[in-house]
Steps between C-alpha positions, in 0.01 A plus 500: 500500500340803656742729313395344173132546578558866582682555168220341297207652683362826365589806697298814547786733404568307172177436313530258212541137412577262783872438529607778268588848598366764267696817477293806515610722214541859591486757225811710484483845361722566198793721578515772230881496504515127438247531221700785341831311520339188349346700215836669433676165492242360256536801269879461511481133401267586212732776374807275512314226311391753238855628460636151434227405254508823301879551475636528147861400442742462210390631162136497618591751770674716241200502266671293226257282311755318283554136610858510364596758766545390860634826643632843400813626674442767625122523507343772287558849640724374782767734634845335492864588555732597213682165506190278542459180301215511249344240275228244459424153633349295220299178506685177436607454139536870408796721424532854374671836488485820705479847352564771760426861404496404131841334526499129408739325733692188397398182682742245635395159630621412847690170483733320736846615399829317520653780698869487590387612849241248622212659686515825304269621224612708208340844502216532247455855374197425282150373571529163672267223383480222758334199339448330839312802640361628167607854586638783293680735738723802462693682771684820411872484569731799504773322302641525149283318246174508697209614281345700787730603785234646733137598459454877501238631743152515347269271301637208296322264262567130447366305206538125524480304176440133574431179313481127557838331474369240255320753275770761442525879502266540201206430734609759760252692711586805706405668825594853605500655850669790677678550830646800680852554627571704812 
């Protein structure tokens, strides 16, 4: 019982409420290095948050204001290789045609073929329209019959004519951009 009475009784070295020890708070001086590291960390978190919230992607990142266009391939003024694939990714329900350096290229729809060799795809030399992806893509091939075998070094211009599938080519719009070849 005496131990309990000693624990409850106030003590001279611990002023405060009977039975409760009160911690005496000591003020610590701020360490400038800790403060600097904390401030740097906070600035880093703010910059990362800003980067994620202000990022522009797809056609918005390319400066395209047309809702029918999801993405340009390549982006305007990009530098690409001579054999790079070029084209446009359209919104659902659109189709179109590509004109590269004033040469209208024939378009061929990509369909599942009854190939004699299962697992192979017949080579398409023209612009490929993939209805599932809504893309018009062309890749130069150095083979007989290809409209463009390789892109020459320098600036090239693509004009995409596009229209809604259910409205027809008479309602076509167009968008033109350029890219560079190394």
